[in-house]
N, C-alpha and C positions, 0 to 999 in steps of 0.2 A: 579418610587419606584417598588421594588418587590413584587410580590405577594407571601406571605406566602404557603407554600407547606408542607401541611399535611404528616405524616409517612405512615397512608393508603395510600396515594396517590403515596408515594415514593415505596413503597413495591408493589403496583399494576403496575407502570410502569416498575420494575426491573423484576416483574414477565411475563410480556407481551414481555421482551424484551429477556430474558430467552426462554421463549416458540419460538419464532421467531426463536433462535439461535439452538434450539432442531430440529425444523422442519427439515425433510429431502428437499434437494434442488431440484428444479423441474428438470423435464428429459429435456436431451438435445433435441435441435429441430432437425427434421432429415436433415441427411446430416453435420448436425454441428461437427465440430472435434475441440479437445484443441492441439493447437499449442505450444511446449516446448520451451520457450522463457529464455534464460540464463539473469540474469541481476546482476550487480555490484551495491549492495546495502551498501558494507561496507565503502564507501568513496562518496564524493560528486563530480561530474565532474568537473573538471577545463578546460576550454577552452580557447581560440577557437582552432578548429581543435582537433586532436587528445588529450586525456586526460594529462595534464600535473601534475598528483597528485602524490608527492612522496611517495613511500609506502617502509618505511624502506631502502632507499636508490636505490630503483629502481622505475623509471617513468611506469606509467599505459600504455599510449599510445593507450588506447582502443577507439574506436570511442561513442560519445555522445550517441547513441541509445543504447549502450550497459550497460548503465547505469540506473540506477532508478532515473527520475526525480521526486525530492521532491518541487522543488517552479520553477517558471516561469523565464525562462534567459532574 
């Protein structure tokens, strides 16, 4: 059975989440670098092999790693 949550508790939780989102991110570690990685997120990978997704008459053909994985294959 579910426990009832009061409005005050909900507001307190929301304020806590907002505070976490407003906090500045931690500084990167020494030597840490951001690597730009292009991902294809507008369609799901259709394999095996090169992507076979049909995009308005054109086949994607990109490698699986170029796609944003949303579920386990």
